[in-house]
py3Dmol code that shows the C-alpha trace and the ligand (Angstrom):
import py3Dmol

protein = """\
ATOM      1  CA  MET A   1     104.525  72.161 117.867  1.00  0.00           C
ATOM      2  CA  ASP A   2     104.624  68.865 119.773  1.00  0.00           C
ATOM      3  CA  SER A   3     105.832  67.188 116.616  1.00  0.00           C
ATOM      4  CA  LEU A   4     109.137  69.155 116.974  1.00  0.00           C
ATOM      5  CA  ARG A   5     109.873  67.495 120.331  1.00  0.00           C
ATOM      6  CA  PRO A   6     112.781  65.093 119.908  1.00  0.00           C
ATOM      7  CA  GLU A   7     113.704  61.885 121.626  1.00  0.00           C
ATOM      8  CA  LEU A   8     116.899  61.577 123.572  1.00  0.00           C
ATOM      9  CA  ILE A   9     119.665  59.708 121.667  1.00  0.00           C
ATOM     10  CA  ASP A  10     122.965  58.268 122.795  1.00  0.00           C
ATOM     11  CA  PHE A  11     125.657  60.078 120.920  1.00  0.00           C
ATOM     12  CA  HIS A  12     129.296  59.059 121.498  1.00  0.00           C
ATOM     13  CA  GLY A  13     128.237  58.107 125.059  1.00  0.00           C
ATOM     14  CA  VAL A  14     126.355  61.380 125.835  1.00  0.00           C
ATOM     15  CA  SER A  15     122.605  61.929 125.838  1.00  0.00           C
ATOM     16  CA  MET A  16     121.720  64.346 123.070  1.00  0.00           C
ATOM     17  CA  SER A  17     118.860  65.421 120.792  1.00  0.00           C
ATOM     18  CA  HIS A  18     119.394  65.396 117.032  1.00  0.00           C
ATOM     19  CA  TYR A  19     118.967  69.151 116.894  1.00  0.00           C
ATOM     20  CA  PHE A  20     122.459  69.378 118.240  1.00  0.00           C
ATOM     21  CA  THR A  21     124.091  66.520 116.402  1.00  0.00           C
ATOM     22  CA  ASP A  22     122.530  66.759 112.802  1.00  0.00           C
ATOM     23  CA  ASN A  23     125.196  69.283 111.826  1.00  0.00           C
ATOM     24  CA  TRP A  24     128.024  67.376 113.587  1.00  0.00           C
ATOM     25  CA  GLU A  25     130.592  67.112 110.759  1.00  0.00           C
ATOM     26  CA  ASN A  26     130.293  70.887 109.835  1.00  0.00           C
ATOM     27  CA  VAL A  27     130.446  71.925 113.523  1.00  0.00           C
ATOM     28  CA  GLN A  28     133.556  69.705 114.089  1.00  0.00           C
ATOM     29  CA  ASN A  29     135.210  71.357 111.107  1.00  0.00           C
ATOM     30  CA  PHE A  30     134.377  74.886 112.286  1.00  0.00           C
ATOM     31  CA  GLN A  31     137.395  77.144 111.883  1.00  0.00           C
ATOM     32  CA  ALA A  32     137.919  79.228 115.032  1.00  0.00           C
ATOM     33  CA  ARG A  33     139.965  82.432 115.000  1.00  0.00           C
ATOM     34  CA  PRO A  34     142.432  83.250 117.702  1.00  0.00           C
ATOM     35  CA  ASP A  35     140.274  86.098 119.064  1.00  0.00           C
ATOM     36  CA  ASP A  36     137.037  84.082 119.133  1.00  0.00           C
ATOM     37  CA  ILE A  37     135.500  83.752 122.602  1.00  0.00           C
ATOM     38  CA  LEU A  38     133.677  80.571 123.388  1.00  0.00           C
ATOM     39  CA  ILE A  39     130.987  80.774 126.091  1.00  0.00           C
ATOM     40  CA  ALA A  40     130.432  77.253 127.247  1.00  0.00           C
ATOM     41  CA  THR A  41     127.860  76.047 129.794  1.00  0.00           C
ATOM     42  CA  TYR A  42     125.679  73.203 130.724  1.00  0.00           C
ATOM     43  CA  PRO A  43     122.092  74.342 129.697  1.00  0.00           C
ATOM     44  CA  LYS A  44     120.398  76.763 132.148  1.00  0.00           C
ATOM     45  CA  ALA A  45     123.632  77.674 133.979  1.00  0.00           C
ATOM     46  CA  GLY A  46     123.676  81.358 133.064  1.00  0.00           C
ATOM     47  CA  THR A  47     124.616  81.316 129.439  1.00  0.00           C
ATOM     48  CA  THR A  48     122.395  84.206 128.347  1.00  0.00           C
ATOM     49  CA  TRP A  49     123.438  86.316 131.305  1.00  0.00           C
ATOM     50  CA  VAL A  50     127.197  85.995 130.600  1.00  0.00           C
ATOM     51  CA  SER A  51     126.595  86.289 126.826  1.00  0.00           C
ATOM     52  CA  TYR A  52     124.770  89.526 127.375  1.00  0.00           C
ATOM     53  CA  ILE A  53     127.548  90.886 129.688  1.00  0.00           C
ATOM     54  CA  LEU A  54     130.298  89.987 127.128  1.00  0.00           C
ATOM     55  CA  ASP A  55     128.337  91.404 124.320  1.00  0.00           C
ATOM     56  CA  MET A  56     127.810  94.696 126.216  1.00  0.00           C
ATOM     57  CA  LEU A  57     131.484  94.821 127.246  1.00  0.00           C
ATOM     58  CA  TYR A  58     132.677  94.470 123.649  1.00  0.00           C
ATOM     59  CA  PHE A  59     129.973  96.264 121.696  1.00  0.00           C
ATOM     60  CA  GLY A  60     127.843  98.168 124.129  1.00  0.00           C
ATOM     61  CA  GLN A  61     129.513 101.479 123.604  1.00  0.00           C
ATOM     62  CA  THR A  62     129.760 101.443 119.876  1.00  0.00           C
ATOM     63  CA  ALA A  63     126.809  99.571 118.470  1.00  0.00           C
ATOM     64  CA  ASN A  64     123.618 100.861 119.977  1.00  0.00           C
ATOM     65  CA  GLU A  65     121.501  99.415 117.158  1.00  0.00           C
ATOM     66  CA  ARG A  66     122.888  96.038 117.829  1.00  0.00           C
ATOM     67  CA  LEU A  67     121.556  96.146 121.341  1.00  0.00           C
ATOM     68  CA  THR A  68     118.108  97.338 120.357  1.00  0.00           C
ATOM     69  CA  SER A  69     117.457  95.291 117.280  1.00  0.00           C
ATOM     70  CA  ILE A  70     119.368  91.969 117.327  1.00  0.00           C
ATOM     71  CA  PRO A  71     118.316  89.222 119.790  1.00  0.00           C
ATOM     72  CA  ILE A  72     121.061  87.900 121.934  1.00  0.00           C
ATOM     73  CA  TYR A  73     120.809  84.453 120.338  1.00  0.00           C
ATOM     74  CA  ASP A  74     121.710  86.013 117.021  1.00  0.00           C
ATOM     75  CA  ARG A  75     124.510  88.148 118.389  1.00  0.00           C
ATOM     76  CA  VAL A  76     125.967  85.099 120.132  1.00  0.00           C
ATOM     77  CA  PRO A  77     125.270  82.090 117.912  1.00  0.00           C
ATOM     78  CA  PHE A  78     124.693  78.689 119.403  1.00  0.00           C
ATOM     79  CA  LEU A  79     127.290  76.768 117.499  1.00  0.00           C
ATOM     80  CA  GLU A  80     125.803  73.315 117.369  1.00  0.00           C
ATOM     81  CA  ILE A  81     122.179  74.194 116.921  1.00  0.00           C
ATOM     82  CA  CYS A  82     120.463  72.926 113.806  1.00  0.00           C
ATOM     83  CA  LEU A  83     116.659  73.614 113.693  1.00  0.00           C
ATOM     84  CA  PRO A  84     114.303  73.298 110.754  1.00  0.00           C
ATOM     85  CA  SER A  85     114.005  76.484 108.696  1.00  0.00           C
ATOM     86  CA  MET A  86     116.634  78.439 110.533  1.00  0.00           C
ATOM     87  CA  ASP A  87     120.272  79.126 109.792  1.00  0.00           C
ATOM     88  CA  THR A  88     122.464  76.679 111.645  1.00  0.00           C
ATOM     89  CA  GLY A  89     124.453  77.998 114.469  1.00  0.00           C
ATOM     90  CA  LYS A  90     127.607  77.147 112.593  1.00  0.00           C
ATOM     91  CA  ASP A  91     126.568  79.204 109.566  1.00  0.00           C
ATOM     92  CA  GLN A  92     125.556  82.120 111.843  1.00  0.00           C
ATOM     93  CA  ALA A  93     128.945  81.995 113.457  1.00  0.00           C
ATOM     94  CA  ASP A  94     130.591  81.922 110.056  1.00  0.00           C
ATOM     95  CA  LYS A  95     128.691  84.986 109.035  1.00  0.00           C
ATOM     96  CA  LEU A  96     129.492  87.082 112.107  1.00  0.00           C
ATOM     97  CA  THR A  97     131.303  90.246 111.167  1.00  0.00           C
ATOM     98  CA  THR A  98     132.233  91.276 114.738  1.00  0.00           C
ATOM     99  CA  SER A  99     135.624  90.997 116.214  1.00  0.00           C
ATOM    100  CA  PRO A 100     135.801  89.233 118.499  1.00  0.00           C
ATOM    101  CA  ARG A 101     133.158  86.703 117.640  1.00  0.00           C
ATOM    102  CA  LEU A 102     131.253  85.534 120.722  1.00  0.00           C
ATOM    103  CA  ILE A 103     130.066  81.930 120.292  1.00  0.00           C
ATOM    104  CA  LYS A 104     127.880  79.823 122.570  1.00  0.00           C
ATOM    105  CA  THR A 105     128.112  76.047 123.114  1.00  0.00           C
ATOM    106  CA  HIS A 106     126.585  73.623 125.522  1.00  0.00           C
ATOM    107  CA  PHE A 107     128.891  70.798 124.381  1.00  0.00           C
ATOM    108  CA  PRO A 108     130.655  68.727 126.939  1.00  0.00           C
ATOM    109  CA  VAL A 109     134.318  69.501 126.661  1.00  0.00           C
ATOM    110  CA  GLN A 110     135.184  66.471 124.479  1.00  0.00           C
ATOM    111  CA  PHE A 111     132.764  67.597 121.749  1.00  0.00           C
ATOM    112  CA  VAL A 112     134.312  71.091 121.290  1.00  0.00           C
ATOM    113  CA  PRO A 113     135.719  71.466 117.706  1.00  0.00           C
ATOM    114  CA  LYS A 114     139.464  71.146 117.879  1.00  0.00           C
ATOM    115  CA  SER A 115     140.248  74.457 116.198  1.00  0.00           C
ATOM    116  CA  PHE A 116     139.164  76.351 119.386  1.00  0.00           C
ATOM    117  CA  TRP A 117     142.082  74.580 121.174  1.00  0.00           C
ATOM    118  CA  GLU A 118     144.537  74.920 118.212  1.00  0.00           C
ATOM    119  CA  GLN A 119     143.805  78.567 118.003  1.00  0.00           C
ATOM    120  CA  ASN A 120     144.195  78.983 121.745  1.00  0.00           C
ATOM    121  CA  CYS A 121     140.856  80.806 122.031  1.00  0.00           C
ATOM    122  CA  ARG A 122     139.617  82.309 125.251  1.00  0.00           C
ATOM    123  CA  VAL A 123     136.803  80.285 126.852  1.00  0.00           C
ATOM    124  CA  VAL A 124     134.400  81.385 129.492  1.00  0.00           C
ATOM    125  CA  TYR A 125     132.733  78.506 131.269  1.00  0.00           C
ATOM    126  CA  VAL A 126     129.742  79.146 133.607  1.00  0.00           C
ATOM    127  CA  ALA A 127     128.607  76.513 136.086  1.00  0.00           C
ATOM    128  CA  ARG A 128     125.527  76.526 138.314  1.00  0.00           C
ATOM    129  CA  ASN A 129     124.716  74.362 141.357  1.00  0.00           C
ATOM    130  CA  ALA A 130     123.080  71.112 140.314  1.00  0.00           C
ATOM    131  CA  LYS A 131     119.829  71.625 142.188  1.00  0.00           C
ATOM    132  CA  ASP A 132     118.946  74.968 140.728  1.00  0.00           C
ATOM    133  CA  ASN A 133     120.285  73.873 137.378  1.00  0.00           C
ATOM    134  CA  LEU A 134     117.946  70.909 137.467  1.00  0.00           C
ATOM    135  CA  VAL A 135     114.897  73.014 138.354  1.00  0.00           C
ATOM    136  CA  SER A 136     115.679  75.589 135.655  1.00  0.00           C
ATOM    137  CA  TYR A 137     116.095  72.803 133.075  1.00  0.00           C
ATOM    138  CA  TYR A 138     112.791  71.233 134.085  1.00  0.00           C
ATOM    139  CA  HIS A 139     110.823  74.389 133.424  1.00  0.00           C
ATOM    140  CA  PHE A 140     112.802  74.988 130.276  1.00  0.00           C
ATOM    141  CA  ASN A 141     111.826  71.613 128.897  1.00  0.00           C
ATOM    142  CA  ARG A 142     108.200  72.269 129.686  1.00  0.00           C
ATOM    143  CA  MET A 143     108.108  75.423 127.693  1.00  0.00           C
ATOM    144  CA  ASN A 144     110.571  74.718 124.864  1.00  0.00           C
ATOM    145  CA  ASN A 145     108.975  72.743 122.035  1.00  0.00           C
ATOM    146  CA  VAL A 146     112.367  71.596 120.646  1.00  0.00           C
ATOM    147  CA  GLN A 147     113.367  69.905 123.882  1.00  0.00           C
ATOM    148  CA  PRO A 148     112.240  66.385 124.881  1.00  0.00           C
ATOM    149  CA  VAL A 149     109.044  66.108 126.863  1.00  0.00           C
ATOM    150  CA  PRO A 150     110.182  66.464 130.408  1.00  0.00           C
ATOM    151  CA  GLY A 151     107.510  64.232 132.016  1.00  0.00           C
ATOM    152  CA  ASP A 152     106.478  65.071 135.558  1.00  0.00           C
ATOM    153  CA  TRP A 153     108.774  66.556 138.132  1.00  0.00           C
ATOM    154  CA  SER A 154     109.839  63.246 139.804  1.00  0.00           C
ATOM    155  CA  THR A 155     110.509  61.646 136.444  1.00  0.00           C
ATOM    156  CA  PHE A 156     112.648  64.538 135.388  1.00  0.00           C
ATOM    157  CA  PHE A 157     114.425  64.604 138.799  1.00  0.00           C
ATOM    158  CA  GLN A 158     115.444  60.913 138.332  1.00  0.00           C
ATOM    159  CA  SER A 159     116.514  61.494 134.723  1.00  0.00           C
ATOM    160  CA  PHE A 160     118.787  64.311 135.730  1.00  0.00           C
ATOM    161  CA  MET A 161     120.588  62.200 138.285  1.00  0.00           C
ATOM    162  CA  GLU A 162     121.031  59.474 135.565  1.00  0.00           C
ATOM    163  CA  GLY A 163     122.398  62.062 133.095  1.00  0.00           C
ATOM    164  CA  LYS A 164     119.565  61.485 130.663  1.00  0.00           C
ATOM    165  CA  MET A 165     119.269  65.098 129.573  1.00  0.00           C
ATOM    166  CA  VAL A 166     120.190  66.863 126.335  1.00  0.00           C
ATOM    167  CA  PHE A 167     123.927  67.469 126.599  1.00  0.00           C
ATOM    168  CA  GLY A 168     124.291  64.604 128.980  1.00  0.00           C
ATOM    169  CA  SER A 169     125.156  64.451 132.645  1.00  0.00           C
ATOM    170  CA  TRP A 170     125.547  67.676 134.655  1.00  0.00           C
ATOM    171  CA  TYR A 171     128.111  65.888 136.761  1.00  0.00           C
ATOM    172  CA  ASP A 172     130.298  64.896 133.745  1.00  0.00           C
ATOM    173  CA  HIS A 173     129.888  68.356 132.177  1.00  0.00           C
ATOM    174  CA  VAL A 174     130.987  70.526 135.107  1.00  0.00           C
ATOM    175  CA  ASN A 175     133.810  68.094 135.891  1.00  0.00           C
ATOM    176  CA  GLY A 176     134.999  67.635 132.350  1.00  0.00           C
ATOM    177  CA  TRP A 177     135.338  71.370 131.891  1.00  0.00           C
ATOM    178  CA  TRP A 178     136.951  71.759 135.366  1.00  0.00           C
ATOM    179  CA  LYS A 179     139.635  69.253 134.367  1.00  0.00           C
ATOM    180  CA  LYS A 180     140.183  71.166 131.104  1.00  0.00           C
ATOM    181  CA  LYS A 181     140.795  74.366 133.019  1.00  0.00           C
ATOM    182  CA  GLN A 182     143.823  72.786 134.589  1.00  0.00           C
ATOM    183  CA  ALA A 183     145.356  72.220 131.100  1.00  0.00           C
ATOM    184  CA  HIS A 184     144.083  75.266 129.200  1.00  0.00           C
ATOM    185  CA  SER A 185     145.172  78.523 130.780  1.00  0.00           C
ATOM    186  CA  LYS A 186     142.785  80.618 128.671  1.00  0.00           C
ATOM    187  CA  LEU A 187     139.672  79.097 130.329  1.00  0.00           C
ATOM    188  CA  HIS A 188     137.816  81.282 132.864  1.00  0.00           C
ATOM    189  CA  TYR A 189     135.562  79.049 135.012  1.00  0.00           C
ATOM    190  CA  MET A 190     132.926  80.951 136.801  1.00  0.00           C
ATOM    191  CA  PHE A 191     129.805  80.287 138.909  1.00  0.00           C
ATOM    192  CA  TYR A 192     126.229  81.522 138.604  1.00  0.00           C
ATOM    193  CA  GLU A 193     126.106  81.897 142.410  1.00  0.00           C
ATOM    194  CA  ASP A 194     129.079  84.210 142.438  1.00  0.00           C
ATOM    195  CA  MET A 195     127.383  86.304 139.772  1.00  0.00           C
ATOM    196  CA  ILE A 196     124.216  86.610 141.898  1.00  0.00           C
ATOM    197  CA  GLU A 197     126.266  87.433 144.998  1.00  0.00           C
ATOM    198  CA  ASP A 198     128.314  90.254 143.372  1.00  0.00           C
ATOM    199  CA  THR A 199     127.868  90.854 139.687  1.00  0.00           C
ATOM    200  CA  GLY A 200     130.316  93.736 139.634  1.00  0.00           C
ATOM    201  CA  ARG A 201     133.100  91.657 141.054  1.00  0.00           C
ATOM    202  CA  GLU A 202     132.483  88.943 138.515  1.00  0.00           C
ATOM    203  CA  ILE A 203     132.427  91.447 135.714  1.00  0.00           C
ATOM    204  CA  ASP A 204     135.820  92.732 137.022  1.00  0.00           C
ATOM    205  CA  LYS A 205     137.213  89.253 136.899  1.00  0.00           C
ATOM    206  CA  LEU A 206     135.888  88.772 133.419  1.00  0.00           C
ATOM    207  CA  CYS A 207     137.520  91.958 132.241  1.00  0.00           C
ATOM    208  CA  SER A 208     140.780  91.060 133.705  1.00  0.00           C
ATOM    209  CA  PHE A 209     140.625  87.587 132.026  1.00  0.00           C
ATOM    210  CA  LEU A 210     139.640  89.211 128.635  1.00  0.00           C
ATOM    211  CA  GLY A 211     142.169  92.061 128.944  1.00  0.00           C
ATOM    212  CA  LEU A 212     139.481  94.715 128.957  1.00  0.00           C
ATOM    213  CA  SER A 213     139.513  97.942 130.964  1.00  0.00           C
ATOM    214  CA  PRO A 214     136.139  99.655 130.791  1.00  0.00           C
ATOM    215  CA  SER A 215     135.483 102.891 132.597  1.00  0.00           C
ATOM    216  CA  VAL A 216     133.490 102.826 135.876  1.00  0.00           C
ATOM    217  CA  GLU A 217     130.459 104.289 133.963  1.00  0.00           C
ATOM    218  CA  GLU A 218     130.735 101.592 131.300  1.00  0.00           C
ATOM    219  CA  LYS A 219     130.901  98.856 133.817  1.00  0.00           C
ATOM    220  CA  GLU A 220     127.951 100.257 135.681  1.00  0.00           C
ATOM    221  CA  LYS A 221     125.981 100.376 132.441  1.00  0.00           C
ATOM    222  CA  VAL A 222     126.852  96.732 131.715  1.00  0.00           C
ATOM    223  CA  ALA A 223     125.925  95.554 135.270  1.00  0.00           C
ATOM    224  CA  GLY A 224     122.667  97.657 135.195  1.00  0.00           C
ATOM    225  CA  GLY A 225     121.569  96.295 131.785  1.00  0.00           C
ATOM    226  CA  ALA A 226     122.391  92.745 132.868  1.00  0.00           C
ATOM    227  CA  GLN A 227     120.271  92.884 135.971  1.00  0.00           C
ATOM    228  CA  PHE A 228     117.580  90.121 135.986  1.00  0.00           C
ATOM    229  CA  ASP A 229     114.642  92.523 135.867  1.00  0.00           C
ATOM    230  CA  ASN A 230     116.151  94.490 133.045  1.00  0.00           C
ATOM    231  CA  MET A 231     116.969  91.529 130.983  1.00  0.00           C
ATOM    232  CA  LYS A 232     113.561  90.064 131.654  1.00  0.00           C
ATOM    233  CA  LYS A 233     111.782  93.030 130.140  1.00  0.00           C
ATOM    234  CA  ASN A 234     114.366  93.357 127.235  1.00  0.00           C
ATOM    235  CA  SER A 235     112.913  91.609 124.208  1.00  0.00           C
ATOM    236  CA  MET A 236     116.401  91.374 122.725  1.00  0.00           C
ATOM    237  CA  ALA A 237     117.572  89.367 125.804  1.00  0.00           C
ATOM    238  CA  ASN A 238     114.599  87.435 127.029  1.00  0.00           C
ATOM    239  CA  TYR A 239     113.965  85.077 124.124  1.00  0.00           C
ATOM    240  CA  SER A 240     110.405  86.274 123.669  1.00  0.00           C
ATOM    241  CA  THR A 241     111.096  86.525 119.928  1.00  0.00           C
ATOM    242  CA  LEU A 242     111.691  82.792 119.535  1.00  0.00           C
ATOM    243  CA  PRO A 243     108.426  81.046 118.486  1.00  0.00           C
ATOM    244  CA  VAL A 244     109.441  77.592 119.738  1.00  0.00           C
ATOM    245  CA  MET A 245     109.169  78.750 123.352  1.00  0.00           C
ATOM    246  CA  ASP A 246     105.751  78.973 125.120  1.00  0.00           C
ATOM    247  CA  PHE A 247     105.982  81.648 127.718  1.00  0.00           C
ATOM    248  CA  LYS A 248     102.428  80.844 128.827  1.00  0.00           C
ATOM    249  CA  ILE A 249     103.926  77.672 130.330  1.00  0.00           C
ATOM    250  CA  SER A 250     107.029  79.304 131.768  1.00  0.00           C
ATOM    251  CA  PRO A 251     109.142  82.392 130.868  1.00  0.00           C
ATOM    252  CA  PHE A 252     112.745  82.021 129.729  1.00  0.00           C
ATOM    253  CA  MET A 253     113.758  84.544 132.419  1.00  0.00           C
ATOM    254  CA  ARG A 254     111.967  82.612 135.154  1.00  0.00           C
ATOM    255  CA  LYS A 255     113.264  83.467 138.618  1.00  0.00           C
ATOM    256  CA  GLY A 256     116.975  84.121 138.402  1.00  0.00           C
ATOM    257  CA  LYS A 257     117.709  82.997 141.900  1.00  0.00           C
ATOM    258  CA  VAL A 258     119.959  80.794 143.982  1.00  0.00           C
ATOM    259  CA  GLY A 259     117.988  78.326 146.111  1.00  0.00           C
ATOM    260  CA  ASP A 260     114.723  78.021 144.136  1.00  0.00           C
ATOM    261  CA  TRP A 261     115.291  74.265 144.326  1.00  0.00           C
ATOM    262  CA  LYS A 262     113.868  74.462 147.859  1.00  0.00           C
ATOM    263  CA  SER A 263     110.431  75.113 146.517  1.00  0.00           C
ATOM    264  CA  HIS A 264     110.683  71.986 144.269  1.00  0.00           C
ATOM    265  CA  PHE A 265     112.608  69.277 146.098  1.00  0.00           C
ATOM    266  CA  THR A 266     110.743  67.195 148.732  1.00  0.00           C
ATOM    267  CA  VAL A 267     112.699  66.287 151.780  1.00  0.00           C
ATOM    268  CA  ALA A 268     113.080  62.732 150.560  1.00  0.00           C
ATOM    269  CA  GLN A 269     114.254  63.914 147.137  1.00  0.00           C
ATOM    270  CA  ASN A 270     116.748  66.218 148.711  1.00  0.00           C
ATOM    271  CA  GLU A 271     118.256  63.350 150.812  1.00  0.00           C
ATOM    272  CA  GLU A 272     118.371  61.071 147.783  1.00  0.00           C
ATOM    273  CA  PHE A 273     120.006  63.749 145.678  1.00  0.00           C
ATOM    274  CA  ASP A 274     122.623  64.568 148.223  1.00  0.00           C
ATOM    275  CA  GLU A 275     123.605  61.000 148.709  1.00  0.00           C
ATOM    276  CA  ASP A 276     123.948  60.414 144.954  1.00  0.00           C
ATOM    277  CA  TYR A 277     125.792  63.778 144.547  1.00  0.00           C
ATOM    278  CA  LYS A 278     128.407  62.786 147.119  1.00  0.00           C
ATOM    279  CA  LYS A 279     129.104  59.611 145.196  1.00  0.00           C
ATOM    280  CA  LYS A 280     129.266  61.287 141.767  1.00  0.00           C
ATOM    281  CA  MET A 281     131.367  64.254 143.030  1.00  0.00           C
ATOM    282  CA  LYS A 282     133.749  62.384 145.404  1.00  0.00           C
ATOM    283  CA  ASP A 283     136.893  62.711 143.246  1.00  0.00           C
ATOM    284  CA  THR A 284     136.632  66.413 142.338  1.00  0.00           C
ATOM    285  CA  THR A 285     137.891  69.620 144.001  1.00  0.00           C
ATOM    286  CA  LEU A 286     135.026  71.380 142.383  1.00  0.00           C
ATOM    287  CA  LYS A 287     132.669  73.034 144.990  1.00  0.00           C
ATOM    288  CA  PHE A 288     129.225  74.527 144.519  1.00  0.00           C
ATOM    289  CA  ARG A 289     126.996  76.665 146.616  1.00  0.00           C
ATOM    290  CA  ASN A 290     123.333  75.569 146.816  1.00  0.00           C
ATOM    291  CA  GLU A 291     122.536  78.705 148.703  1.00  0.00           C
ATOM    292  CA  ILE A 292     124.164  82.006 149.317  1.00  0.00           C
TER     293      ILE A 292
END
"""
ligand_1 = """\
31
PPS
S 120.065 78.400 128.061
O 118.749 78.062 127.479
O 120.862 77.197 128.414
O 120.888 79.361 127.250
O 119.786 79.107 129.443
P 120.816 79.960 130.334
O 120.794 81.313 129.830
O 121.988 79.220 130.514
O 119.979 79.921 131.755
C 118.753 80.503 131.984
C 118.672 80.696 133.543
O 119.495 81.836 133.828
C 118.679 82.806 134.485
N 119.141 84.222 134.088
C 119.530 85.100 135.049
N 119.649 84.985 136.348
C 120.007 86.098 137.030
N 120.269 87.260 136.468
C 120.194 87.449 135.089
N 120.467 88.564 134.498
C 119.794 86.296 134.305
N 119.564 86.029 132.971
C 119.235 84.748 132.906
C 117.282 82.513 133.915
O 116.297 83.140 134.644
C 117.269 81.000 133.960
O 117.186 80.558 135.321
P 115.868 80.213 136.119
O 116.256 79.600 137.447
O 115.103 79.265 135.305
O 115.138 81.519 136.419
"""
view = py3Dmol.view(width=600, height=400)
view.addModel(protein, "pdb")
view.setStyle({"model": 0}, {"cartoon": {"style": "trace"}})
view.addModel(ligand_1, "xyz")
view.setStyle({"model": 1}, {"stick": {}})
view.zoomTo()
view.show()
């Protein structure tokens, strides 16, 4: 499996791995439809959680078989992914028969295929505080054989601050999408921490953005199914069916918490991180919560 591990490359000024750039031309030419919904995130910010919620909101009532037999990564294709001996995410998205189509991307905003903007599609962006995002990404790279070798914790910690991660700098990503929100009214920018604090409230906000009005029972069903413990034991949501991941090293549904960074950062690392963070985030109105 180690032979699958890619190197980081510089791609149009963003650190990437070839698994997400090999299909670049086709992905850029992807034809979005006006009712497509793009779920955009920096890796490990809560993509699967929000994908699962949207999928349940749209199809949870009508398509029981979908929930019990199709893994979330097939229900919500990952647009730019291009792995050996698997359908590309772009082909998977093209083959979707649902309406709307739910499509996942980790692209920084400038890489998103232009048809999503031309078609004025709805976009849901999920952001997570940098410290927990870093920790989650570290464990993900340890267990996922199609991610670069993470190195030890302190190496990974430095690389994160330098933006040397697949999909580039967290700082550029969250800020790039935040700026886009000012220009594109159909972009719902949400936070992992808010979801942890009050999932029901965040589902309500999502529904109002999407123009959905589920019954109280439907909403409770969605919120219940999307609870961490339930998703963790649901083989259609927990990625246990994907062979490139080694759950013996770390599970995909790992902790699902705000503040786990405290059990990873040393005091010195925390100070270094905060100082660097202030510089990188000085010009933005975007605010994160590292604890709730
Ligand atoms: S990926 O690979 O980028 O698509 O990963 P992504 O889904 O964005 O992020 C994975 C992290 O989200 C946590 N997660 C959840 N937290 C709370 N509740 C629910 N239901 C939930 N589902 C996924 C998951 O555990 C990963 O975070 P960590 O901190 O590693 O546990």
